[in-house]
N, CA, C and O atoms as a GROMACS GRO file, in nm:
protein
  328
    1MET      N    1   1.165  16.473   7.556
    1MET     CA    2   1.173  16.355   7.690
    1MET      C    3   1.053  16.310   7.688
    1MET      O    4   0.985  16.345   7.592
    2ASP      N    5   0.997  16.232   7.780
    2ASP     CA    6   0.917  16.179   7.745
    2ASP      C    7   0.905  16.140   7.930
    2ASP      O    8   0.991  16.107   8.011
    3GLN      N    9   0.765  16.161   7.942
    3GLN     CA   10   0.775  16.161   8.027
    3GLN      C   11   0.643  16.116   8.141
    3GLN      O   12   0.559  16.170   8.213
    4ARG      N   13   0.696  15.958   8.096
    4ARG     CA   14   0.537  15.847   8.114
    4ARG      C   15   0.502  15.882   8.277
    4ARG      O   16   0.584  15.968   8.306
    5VAL      N   17   0.456  15.868   8.344
    5VAL     CA   18   0.391  15.841   8.465
    5VAL      C   19   0.399  15.760   8.530
    5VAL      O   20   0.504  15.738   8.470
    6ASP      N   21   0.391  15.655   8.627
    6ASP     CA   22   0.367  15.513   8.645
    6ASP      C   23   0.298  15.558   8.769
    6ASP      O   24   0.316  15.623   8.872
    7GLN      N   25   0.202  15.483   8.699
    7GLN     CA   26   0.049  15.468   8.736
    7GLN      C   27   0.045  15.427   8.854
    7GLN      O   28  -0.076  15.424   8.880
    8GLY      N   29   0.106  15.391   8.949
    8GLY     CA   30   0.146  15.374   9.123
    8GLY      C   31   0.156  15.455   9.158
    8GLY      O   32   0.098  15.478   9.264
    9LEU      N   33   0.226  15.545   9.104
    9LEU     CA   34   0.308  15.651   9.200
    9LEU      C   35   0.212  15.768   9.180
    9LEU      O   36   0.213  15.862   9.259
   10SER      N   37   0.098  15.762   9.039
   10SER     CA   38   0.048  15.881   9.042
   10SER      C   39  -0.106  15.917   9.138
   10SER      O   40  -0.202  15.850   9.177
   11PRO      N   41  -0.062  16.072   9.148
   11PRO     CA   42  -0.214  16.087   9.221
   11PRO      C   43  -0.382  16.019   9.197
   11PRO      O   44  -0.483  16.014   9.267
   12TYR      N   45  -0.347  15.976   9.067
   12TYR     CA   46  -0.495  16.072   8.990
   12TYR      C   47  -0.518  15.825   9.013
   12TYR      O   48  -0.430  15.740   9.025
   13ARG      N   49  -0.695  15.806   9.008
   13ARG     CA   50  -0.748  15.695   8.986
   13ARG      C   51  -0.854  15.743   8.853
   13ARG      O   52  -0.871  15.858   8.813
   14THR      N   53  -0.906  15.639   8.811
   14THR     CA   54  -1.006  15.646   8.745
   14THR      C   55  -1.145  15.510   8.795
   14THR      O   56  -1.151  15.390   8.823
   15PHE      N   57  -1.184  15.563   8.788
   15PHE     CA   58  -1.365  15.464   8.829
   15PHE      C   59  -1.415  15.428   8.756
   15PHE      O   60  -1.406  15.483   8.646
   16THR      N   61  -1.484  15.334   8.772
   16THR     CA   62  -1.591  15.305   8.685
   16THR      C   63  -1.724  15.413   8.792
   16THR      O   64  -1.667  15.464   8.889
   17ARG      N   65  -1.870  15.445   8.786
   17ARG     CA   66  -1.893  15.502   8.843
   17ARG      C   67  -1.971  15.400   8.985
   17ARG      O   68  -1.994  15.441   9.099
   18GLU      N   69  -2.005  15.230   8.918
   18GLU     CA   70  -2.063  15.121   9.046
   18GLU      C   71  -1.929  15.115   9.121
   18GLU      O   72  -1.943  15.189   9.218
   19ALA      N   73  -1.811  15.064   9.121
   19ALA     CA   74  -1.639  15.128   9.145
   19ALA      C   75  -1.671  15.161   9.236
   19ALA      O   76  -1.715  15.086   9.323
   20TRP      N   77  -1.654  15.324   9.251
   20TRP     CA   78  -1.713  15.483   9.319
   20TRP      C   79  -1.790  15.419   9.386
   20TRP      O   80  -1.745  15.362   9.486
   21ALA      N   81  -1.928  15.409   9.355
   21ALA     CA   82  -2.003  15.373   9.438
   21ALA      C   83  -1.982  15.240   9.580
   21ALA      O   84  -2.067  15.246   9.669
   22LEU      N   85  -1.908  15.168   9.589
   22LEU     CA   86  -1.837  15.078   9.666
   22LEU      C   87  -1.775  15.132   9.766
   22LEU      O   88  -1.807  15.116   9.883
   23LEU      N   89  -1.700  15.184   9.734
   23LEU     CA   90  -1.647  15.307   9.863
   23LEU      C   91  -1.674  15.375   9.912
   23LEU      O   92  -1.606  15.447   9.986
   24ARG      N   93  -1.831  15.381   9.878
   24ARG     CA   94  -1.932  15.413  10.052
   24ARG      C   95  -1.910  15.315  10.170
   24ARG      O   96  -1.896  15.358  10.284
   25LYS      N   97  -1.908  15.218  10.149
   25LYS     CA   98  -1.938  15.113  10.242
   25LYS      C   99  -2.024  15.166  10.306
   25LYS      O  100  -2.131  15.196  10.254
   26ASP      N  101  -1.998  15.189  10.434
   26ASP     CA  102  -2.077  15.209  10.581
   26ASP      C  103  -2.098  15.370  10.556
   26ASP      O  104  -2.204  15.414  10.599
   27THR      N  105  -2.011  15.460  10.492
   27THR     CA  106  -2.129  15.570  10.567
   27THR      C  107  -2.280  15.634  10.520
   27THR      O  108  -2.352  15.632  10.420
   28PRO      N  109  -2.281  15.683  10.638
   28PRO     CA  110  -2.435  15.683  10.675
   28PRO      C  111  -2.498  15.816  10.585
   28PRO      O  112  -2.429  15.918  10.584
   29MET      N  113  -2.628  15.816  10.510
   29MET     CA  114  -2.677  15.903  10.466
   29MET      C  115  -2.764  16.038  10.526
   29MET      O  116  -2.884  16.067  10.528
   30PRO      N  117  -2.630  16.112  10.578
   30PRO     CA  118  -2.672  16.185  10.664
   30PRO      C  119  -2.786  16.322  10.679
   30PRO      O  120  -2.815  16.388  10.778
   31LEU      N  121  -2.852  16.333  10.491
   31LEU     CA  122  -2.895  16.419  10.428
   31LEU      C  123  -3.065  16.345  10.422
   31LEU      O  124  -3.074  16.222  10.435
   32ARG      N  125  -3.172  16.415  10.404
   32ARG     CA  126  -3.317  16.390  10.337
   32ARG      C  127  -3.354  16.415  10.228
   32ARG      O  128  -3.284  16.474  10.144
   33THR      N  129  -3.475  16.372  10.209
   33THR     CA  130  -3.507  16.393  10.004
   33THR      C  131  -3.494  16.529   9.997
   33THR      O  132  -3.428  16.568   9.900
   34ASP      N  133  -3.566  16.665  10.120
   34ASP     CA  134  -3.590  16.736  10.140
   34ASP      C  135  -3.504  16.814  10.113
   34ASP      O  136  -3.530  16.887  10.017
   35GLU      N  137  -3.363  16.833  10.186
   35GLU     CA  138  -3.290  16.829  10.182
   35GLU      C  139  -3.182  16.873  10.098
   35GLU      O  140  -3.120  16.979  10.082
   36ILE      N  141  -3.177  16.714  10.030
   36ILE     CA  142  -3.084  16.735   9.927
   36ILE      C  143  -3.181  16.844   9.845
   36ILE      O  144  -3.131  16.902   9.749
   37ALA      N  145  -3.290  16.868   9.874
   37ALA     CA  146  -3.394  16.908   9.683
   37ALA      C  147  -3.350  17.067   9.810
   37ALA      O  148  -3.378  17.181   9.771
   38ARG      N  149  -3.309  17.054   9.895
   38ARG     CA  150  -3.307  17.277   9.910
   38ARG      C  151  -3.111  17.275   9.822
   38ARG      O  152  -3.067  17.338   9.726
   39LEU      N  153  -3.053  17.184   9.904
   39LEU     CA  154  -2.911  17.210   9.832
   39LEU      C  155  -2.845  17.222   9.685
   39LEU      O  156  -2.731  17.248   9.646
   40GLN      N  157  -3.010  17.181   9.599
   40GLN     CA  158  -2.942  17.226   9.485
   40GLN      C  159  -2.920  17.365   9.441
   40GLN      O  160  -2.954  17.461   9.511
   41GLY      N  161  -2.864  17.377   9.325
   41GLY     CA  162  -2.936  17.520   9.265
   41GLY      C  163  -2.968  17.559   9.135
   41GLY      O  164  -2.971  17.481   9.040
   42LEU      N  165  -2.985  17.648   9.131
   42LEU     CA  166  -3.063  17.635   8.992
   42LEU      C  167  -3.085  17.582   8.835
   42LEU      O  168  -3.074  17.665   8.744
   43ASN      N  169  -3.105  17.493   8.815
   43ASN     CA  170  -3.109  17.427   8.670
   43ASN      C  171  -2.965  17.273   8.714
   43ASN      O  172  -2.872  17.219   8.654
   44ASP      N  173  -3.027  17.263   8.840
   44ASP     CA  174  -2.896  17.147   8.879
   44ASP      C  175  -3.014  17.048   8.916
   44ASP      O  176  -3.125  17.066   8.967
   45ARG      N  177  -2.967  16.972   8.886
   45ARG     CA  178  -3.018  16.783   8.934
   45ARG      C  179  -2.933  16.702   8.991
   45ARG      O  180  -2.835  16.650   8.937
   46LEU      N  181  -2.988  16.684   9.156
   46LEU     CA  182  -2.927  16.609   9.240
   46LEU      C  183  -3.012  16.497   9.323
   46LEU      O  184  -3.062  16.522   9.433
   47SER      N  185  -3.022  16.379   9.261
   47SER     CA  186  -3.070  16.270   9.269
   47SER      C  187  -2.994  16.233   9.484
   47SER      O  188  -2.900  16.266   9.556
   48LEU      N  189  -3.121  16.146   9.489
   48LEU     CA  190  -3.055  16.104   9.688
   48LEU      C  191  -2.963  15.993   9.574
   48LEU      O  192  -2.842  16.014   9.575
   49ASN      N  193  -3.004  15.901   9.495
   49ASN     CA  194  -2.935  15.783   9.475
   49ASN      C  195  -2.745  15.884   9.402
   49ASN      O  196  -2.632  15.850   9.436
   50GLU      N  197  -2.773  15.976   9.323
   50GLU     CA  198  -2.634  16.046   9.264
   50GLU      C  199  -2.520  16.129   9.466
   50GLU      O  200  -2.408  16.169   9.498
   51VAL      N  201  -2.677  16.100   9.538
   51VAL     CA  202  -2.528  16.180   9.665
   51VAL      C  203  -2.518  15.992   9.719
   51VAL      O  204  -2.420  15.941   9.774
   52GLU      N  205  -2.619  15.937   9.692
   52GLU     CA  206  -2.517  15.797   9.751
   52GLU      C  207  -2.409  15.754   9.700
   52GLU      O  208  -2.318  15.703   9.765
   53GLU      N  209  -2.411  15.777   9.545
   53GLU     CA  210  -2.295  15.706   9.439
   53GLU      C  211  -2.204  15.762   9.449
   53GLU      O  212  -2.102  15.701   9.482
   54ILE      N  213  -2.198  15.919   9.423
   54ILE     CA  214  -2.092  16.065   9.397
   54ILE      C  215  -2.005  16.067   9.557
   54ILE      O  216  -1.898  16.016   9.592
   55TYR      N  217  -2.104  16.149   9.628
   55TYR     CA  218  -2.072  16.264   9.694
   55TYR      C  219  -2.062  16.153   9.856
   55TYR      O  220  -1.995  16.190   9.952
   56LEU      N  221  -2.126  16.046   9.856
   56LEU     CA  222  -2.079  15.930   9.954
   56LEU      C  223  -1.946  15.895  10.005
   56LEU      O  224  -1.882  15.867  10.107
   57PRO      N  225  -1.935  15.919   9.827
   57PRO     CA  226  -1.758  15.796   9.887
   57PRO      C  227  -1.680  15.906   9.852
   57PRO      O  228  -1.562  15.883   9.877
   58LEU      N  229  -1.700  16.033   9.798
   58LEU     CA  230  -1.628  16.156   9.812
   58LEU      C  231  -1.608  16.226   9.968
   58LEU      O  232  -1.504  16.269  10.017
   59SER      N  233  -1.749  16.221  10.028
   59SER     CA  234  -1.669  16.288  10.169
   59SER      C  235  -1.619  16.215  10.246
   59SER      O  236  -1.580  16.271  10.348
   60ARG      N  237  -1.598  16.069  10.238
   60ARG     CA  238  -1.557  15.958  10.255
   60ARG      C  239  -1.398  15.965  10.245
   60ARG      O  240  -1.326  15.929  10.338
   61LEU      N  241  -1.349  16.012  10.130
   61LEU     CA  242  -1.244  15.987  10.080
   61LEU      C  243  -1.152  16.125  10.154
   61LEU      O  244  -1.045  16.116  10.214
   62LEU      N  245  -1.237  16.254  10.124
   62LEU     CA  246  -1.208  16.373  10.222
   62LEU      C  247  -1.210  16.310  10.353
   62LEU      O  248  -1.098  16.263  10.374
   63SER      N  249  -1.260  16.297  10.416
   63SER     CA  250  -1.250  16.249  10.567
   63SER      C  251  -1.134  16.203  10.581
   63SER      O  252  -1.050  16.258  10.652
   64LEU      N  253  -1.113  16.099  10.517
   64LEU     CA  254  -0.933  16.064  10.535
   64LEU      C  255  -0.891  16.164  10.483
   64LEU      O  256  -0.919  16.277  10.522
   65TYR      N  257  -0.830  16.143  10.402
   65TYR     CA  258  -0.760  16.277  10.375
   65TYR      C  259  -0.738  16.378  10.512
   65TYR      O  260  -0.626  16.361  10.560
   66VAL      N  261  -0.807  16.460  10.571
   66VAL     CA  262  -0.857  16.495  10.644
   66VAL      C  263  -0.750  16.463  10.796
   66VAL      O  264  -0.672  16.553  10.828
   67GLU      N  265  -0.755  16.362  10.860
   67GLU     CA  266  -0.779  16.283  10.924
   67GLU      C  267  -0.599  16.216  10.877
   67GLU      O  268  -0.518  16.216  10.969
   68ALA      N  269  -0.570  16.185  10.791
   68ALA     CA  270  -0.418  16.216  10.758
   68ALA      C  271  -0.350  16.295  10.755
   68ALA      O  272  -0.229  16.295  10.777
   69THR      N  273  -0.417  16.375  10.726
   69THR     CA  274  -0.339  16.558  10.724
   69THR      C  275  -0.333  16.570  10.939
   69THR      O  276  -0.249  16.581  11.029
   70GLN      N  277  -0.421  16.563  10.929
   70GLN     CA  278  -0.380  16.632  11.085
   70GLN      C  279  -0.300  16.499  11.196
   70GLN      O  280  -0.283  16.508  11.317
   71GLU      N  281  -0.271  16.404  11.122
   71GLU     CA  282  -0.161  16.252  11.199
   71GLU      C  283  -0.021  16.332  11.177
   71GLU      O  284   0.060  16.370  11.261
   72LEU      N  285  -0.021  16.346  11.006
   72LEU     CA  286   0.108  16.375  11.009
   72LEU      C  287   0.158  16.567  11.053
   72LEU      O  288   0.267  16.624  11.063
   73PHE      N  289   0.008  16.616  11.071
   73PHE     CA  290   0.066  16.751  11.162
   73PHE      C  291   0.170  16.679  11.318
   73PHE      O  292   0.289  16.658  11.345
   74ARG      N  293   0.005  16.658  11.399
   74ARG     CA  294   0.080  16.605  11.510
   74ARG      C  295   0.246  16.519  11.502
   74ARG      O  296   0.351  16.542  11.561
   75ALA      N  297   0.214  16.430  11.418
   75ALA     CA  298   0.390  16.353  11.370
   75ALA      C  299   0.466  16.479  11.392
   75ALA      O  300   0.500  16.512  11.505
   76MET      N  301   0.495  16.554  11.281
   76MET     CA  302   0.532  16.631  11.246
   76MET      C  303   0.584  16.732  11.382
   76MET      O  304   0.689  16.784  11.419
   77SER      N  305   0.504  16.727  11.409
   77SER     CA  306   0.551  16.859  11.587
   77SER      C  307   0.614  16.746  11.673
   77SER      O  308   0.722  16.760  11.730
   78ASN      N  309   0.541  16.637  11.678
   78ASN     CA  310   0.639  16.590  11.761
   78ASN      C  311   0.776  16.488  11.754
   78ASN      O  312   0.822  16.397  11.823
   79PHE      N  313   0.810  16.554  11.635
   79PHE     CA  314   0.930  16.536  11.574
   79PHE      C  315   1.007  16.596  11.619
   79PHE      O  316   1.090  16.554  11.700
   80LEU      N  317   0.996  16.750  11.564
   80LEU     CA  318   1.054  16.897  11.541
   80LEU      C  319   1.042  16.946  11.692
   80LEU      O  320   1.124  17.021  11.745
   81ASP      N  321   0.934  16.898  11.751
   81ASP     CA  322   0.983  16.987  11.890
   81ASP      C  323   1.080  16.920  12.036
   81ASP      O  324   1.114  16.953  12.150
   82HIS      N  325   1.096  16.806  11.939
   82HIS     CA  326   1.165  16.742  12.018
   82HIS      C  327   1.318  16.708  12.000
   82HIS      O  328   1.377  16.643  12.086
   0.00000   0.00000   0.00000
């Protein structure tokens, strides 16, 4: 059976590193270089550039997801309680 998924409906997306980094937009960098150094694991390298290009867009996406989930919960509660 052919189970192809319409890419428009799939929750999975592929980005180049450059395209992903652009999703950061105006998300501020809340960490200093010394704080990033403390977050590194053993034998793990984490650069300021990597935080800005990878983790800040990811934190922005997660923040949007949490906000949308909270709004959905409020809407469902209002709907079901009335």
